[in-house]
Structure formats: structure tokens, C-alpha cells
C-alpha positions in Angstrom: 8.8 10.7 -6.6 7.3 8.0 -8.8 3.6 7.4 -9.5 1.7 4.2 -9.3 -1.9 3.1 -9.1 -3.6 0.1 -7.4 -5.5 -2.5 -9.2 -8.2 -2.1 -6.5 -9.4 0.6 -8.8 -9.8 -1.7 -11.8 -11.3 -4.9 -10.3 -10.6 -8.1 -12.2 -8.9 -6.3 -15.1 -6.4 -8.5 -17.0 -2.7 -7.6 -16.4 -2.3 -6.7 -20.1 -5.0 -4.1 -19.9 -3.6 -2.8 -16.6 -0.2 -2.3 -18.2 -1.8 -0.5 -21.2 -3.4 2.0 -18.8 -0.1 2.5 -16.9 1.8 3.2 -20.1 -0.9 5.3 -21.7 -1.1 7.6 -18.7 2.5 7.9 -17.5 2.5 5.8 -14.4 5.8 4.2 -13.4 4.3 1.3 -11.5 1.3 -0.7 -10.3 0.3 -2.0 -6.9 -1.3 -5.5 -7.5 -4.2 -6.4 -5.3 -3.4 -10.0 -4.3 -6.8 -11.7 -4.0 -8.3 -14.8 -5.6 -10.8 -12.7 -7.5 -7.9 -10.9 -9.2 -5.5 -12.1 -11.9 -2.6 -12.0 -9.5 -2.7 -14.0 -6.2 -0.6 -16.5 -4.3 -2.3 -19.4 -6.0 -0.5 -18.7 -9.3 2.0 -21.2 -10.5 5.7 -20.5 -11.4 5.0 -20.2 -15.1 2.2 -17.7 -14.6 4.4 -15.6 -12.2 7.2 -15.6 -14.7 4.9 -14.5 -17.5 3.5 -11.6 -15.5 7.0 -10.4 -14.4 8.1 -10.5 -18.1 5.1 -8.6 -19.2 5.7 -5.8 -16.7 9.4 -5.7 -17.7 8.6 -5.5 -21.4 6.4 -2.5 -20.8 8.9 -0.7 -18.6 6.4 -0.7 -15.7 7.4 -1.8 -12.2 5.4 -4.0 -9.9 5.4 -1.7 -6.9 3.9 -4.1 -4.4 1.7 -7.0 -3.7 -1.3 -5.8 -1.6 -2.2 -8.7 0.6 -4.9 -9.2 3.3 -3.0 -10.8 6.1 -3.9 -9.3 9.5 -0.8 -9.4 11.6 -2.4 -8.2 14.9 -5.5 -10.5 14.6 -6.1 -12.8 17.5 -5.5 -16.5 17.1 -2.5 -18.8 16.3 0.5 -17.2 14.7 1.2 -20.0 12.2 -1.6 -19.3 9.7 -0.9 -15.6 9.6 2.9 -16.1 9.2 2.2 -18.7 6.5 0.0 -16.2 4.6 2.6 -13.5 4.8 5.3 -15.9 3.6 3.2 -16.8 0.6 2.8 -13.1 -0.2 6.5 -12.5 0.1 7.3 -15.3 -2.2 4.8 -14.0 -4.8 6.3 -10.5 -4.6 9.8 -12.0 -5.0 8.7 -13.9 -8.1 7.2 -10.9 -9.6 10.1 -8.6 -8.8 8.1 -6.5 -6.4 10.0 -4.7 -3.5 7.0 -4.6 -1.1 4.2 -6.6 0.4 1.3 -4.9 2.2 -0.3 -6.4 5.3 -3.0 -5.0 7.6 -3.1 -4.8 11.4 -6.6 -6.1 12.0 -6.5 -6.2 15.8 -9.5 -7.2 17.9 -10.9 -4.0 19.6 -11.8 -6.1 22.6 -8.2 -7.1 23.3 -5.9 -4.8 25.2 -3.9 -2.6 22.8 -0.6 -3.7 24.2 -1.5 -7.3 23.6 -2.4 -6.7 20.0 0.8 -4.7 19.5 2.8 -7.5 20.9 1.1 -10.1 18.6 1.8 -8.0 15.5 5.4 -7.3 16.5 6.1 -11.0 17.1 4.7 -12.0 13.8 6.4 -9.2 11.8 9.7 -10.0 13.5 9.4 -13.6 12.4 8.5 -12.9 8.8 11.1 -10.1 8.6 13.8 -12.8 8.3 12.0 -14.4 5.4 11.5 -10.9 3.8 15.3 -10.3 4.2 16.2 -13.5 2.5 13.8 -12.7 -0.4 14.7 -9.1 -0.8 11.1 -7.9 -0.2 10.0 -5.5 2.6 6.8 -6.3 4.4 4.8 -3.1 5.1 2.2 -2.6 7.8 -0.5 -0.2 6.4 -1.9 2.5 8.5 -5.4 1.0 8.6 -8.3 -0.3 10.8 -7.0 -0.8 14.4 -3.7 1.0 13.7 -4.7 3.8 11.4 -2.2 6.5 12.5 1.6 6.6 12.3 1.6 6.7 16.1 -0.3 3.4 16.2 2.0 1.8 13.6 5.2 2.8 15.4 4.1 1.0 18.5 4.5 -2.2 16.5 7.4 -1.4 14.2 9.6 0.1 16.9 9.8 -3.1 18.9 10.3 -5.2 15.7 13.4 -3.1 14.8 14.1 -4.8 11.5 14.8 -2.9 8.3 12.6 -5.3 6.3 9.5 -4.6 8.4 8.2 -1.1 7.5 5.2 1.1 7.0 2.7 1.9 4.3 1.2 5.3 4.8 -2.5 5.4 3.7 -3.2 9.2 3.9 -7.0 8.6 4.4 -6.6 6.6 7.5 -4.1 8.8 9.2 -6.4 11.8 8.5 -9.4 9.9 9.8 -7.4 9.1 12.9 -6.8 12.9 13.5 -3.1 12.9 12.7 -1.5 15.7 10.8 0.8 14.8 7.8 3.8 16.2 9.6 3.1 14.1 12.6 2.6 11.0 10.5 5.8 11.5 8.6 7.8 12.1 11.8 6.5 8.8 13.2 6.9 6.7 10.0 10.0 8.3 8.4 12.5 5.6 9.5 10.2 2.9 8.3 8.4 4.3 5.4 8.1 2.1 2.3 5.6 4.1 0.2 2.5 6.3 0.4 -1.0 5.5 -0.7 -2.9 8.6 -1.9 -6.6 9.0 -2.5 -9.4 11.5 -2.0 -12.9 11.5 -0.4 -15.8 13.9 0.2 -15.8 13.6 4.0 -15.2 11.4 7.0 -18.8 10.2 6.6 -18.6 9.6 2.9 -15.5 7.7 1.8 -16.6 7.0 -1.7 -13.4 7.5 -3.8 -13.1 10.8 -5.7 -10.7 12.0 -8.3 -7.5 13.3 -6.7 -7.9 16.9 -5.7 -11.7 16.7 -5.7 -12.1 15.9 -2.0 -10.9 17.1 1.4 -7.8 14.9 2.1 -4.7 17.0 2.7 -2.8 15.7 -0.3 -0.8 18.9 -0.8 0.3 18.9 2.8 1.4 15.2 2.5 3.4 15.8 -0.6 4.9 19.0 0.8 6.2 17.3 4.0 7.6 14.4 1.9 9.3 16.9 -0.5 10.6 19.0 2.4 12.4 16.0 3.8 13.8 14.9 0.5 11.8 11.7 0.4 11.8 10.3 -3.2 9.7 7.2 -3.0 6.4 6.1 -4.5 3.0 7.8 -4.4 0.4 5.1 -5.2 -3.2 6.1 -6.0 -5.5 3.6 -4.2 -8.9 4.2 -5.8 -11.3 1.9 -3.9 -13.6 1.1 -6.9 -13.9 -2.5 -5.7 -15.8 -1.4 -2.6 -17.9 1.4 -4.2 -19.8 0.4 -7.4 -21.2 3.9 -7.8 -17.7 5.5 -8.1 -16.6 6.7 -11.5 -14.5 4.3 -13.5 -10.8 4.8 -12.7 -9.4 4.5 -16.3 -11.0 7.9 -17.3 -9.4 9.6 -14.2 -5.9 8.3 -14.4 -4.5 11.0 -16.7 -5.8 13.9 -14.6 -4.8 12.1 -11.4 -1.2 11.8 -12.5 -1.2 15.5 -13.6 -2.6 16.5 -10.2 0.2 14.6 -8.4 2.8 16.2 -10.7 1.4 19.6 -10.0 1.6 19.0 -6.2 5.2 18.0 -6.6 6.0 21.1 -8.6 4.3 23.3 -6.0 6.2 21.8 -3.2 9.6 22.0 -4.9 
């Protein structure tokens, strides 16, 4: 497995500095938060995109994915959501990233089956664009669809190899799903895995990996047992928790913790 971290943990940090952290601490890739307040977002022009891609390549670090905020199960017209995802797919393609992250974001007042159908319809549409660009669009286990069982209700009907899943280990745990259950549901669709740690279900302030209660060892063990060799990406939610310790000082120990879990599961 390869290790990455998300720029959600270093809000607003210039790409050059992000790459310096990745190379200094042995991370193979970076997940780029695609938001206007960040250095990388769909509003960048062709020259800027080319420069960023070249900078990553020169450092030997991969752009793992573009983490967007499109909500594919949200109520309303399809066109704005599809357009938003298409912009993210083009950005990922231009940066050389294999994945785009989207959220479910269903309205809890709508029937579940209706929200599932909305999401499946939209993902089925953009999957064709994703295929043409060579980028997979991944539905994250999050908000209205926080478990693997939730996500598969959408991805099953889509039935397209370029529409997959991003396993956020915190949300599946909060949803009461065991790692083995999540893997069984998502395995045919799994793009990569976001790891993190927290103190409790009531306190989700990000902690150093291994300092909280999330079943990271169980997650890595089930992935290893099934021969999965994809990406583990540390999503440290510093952007939403100002009191959290700065990520740069935690990156080395975080990578070492993940490597230790891999060794123990071998």
C-alpha cells in the first residue's frame, strides 16, 4: 500500500510547501482539496494546472486525487451537479490524478430510494466523462451515505467501473459498520481509503494516527488479508478544527504508524 495525506490538514499551504512535507516524511502522494480557498481548484487556468502537475512530477510525488464538494444525491436539477463533477474530472485529468472525490449529500427528508436514484443517475452520466478522461469518480462514505452498505445502494445500480467508492474509516465506524463489512460491500468498487483518528463519536477533533479509537489496525488487516494494494490517505481535518495540533509535526509519526500496521498485518 502507498501513503498519502490530504491538504485539508494544511489549509491554504502553497503546493511547493506541501510537496516539501511529502518528500521530507516519505509520503508517496497527496490528496488535493479542491476549493477556492486552496491553491488548487477548478478555477485554475491551463498554465497553472500544467505548472502544478510538473512540480509534482519533479518531486516524484503523485497527485492521488482531487477532493471536490459536489453532492450527487442532493435534491434539485441534475445539470449543476453534473457540471460541477465534470469540472473536477477535467482538473484531475490535467493534474494527472486518477481520482475525484464527491459526496452524497442527500436530503434526509426525501425517501432514501429517491435520493439513491438521483445519485445513481448523476454518477451514471458522469461516469462516461470519467472514462473518456481516464479518471475515476469516487463516492465517499459520508453524511447521508456513511456506510459501505449505503454506498453500494448507489454504486450497484450505476454498474460502471469508473464510478467507485472512497472509504472514509471514520464515517463507516460512526455508522456502526465493522471494517470487514465495509470491505465486503465496497471491494468491487474501492478506489482508496481515507484514514484518520478521533477521541470518540462525540469528539471528532482530529488526533494523531493511533491516538484515538478508530479501528485502523482492523481496517489495514482486512485490506491486507484480501491482497488490496491501493492508497491509504490520511485526512486530518485541521481546516474544521482550529484547536487541532498542526499536521506537519505529526506526519512522520503518522507514516510510521501506518507502516507498523502494515507490517503487523503481513
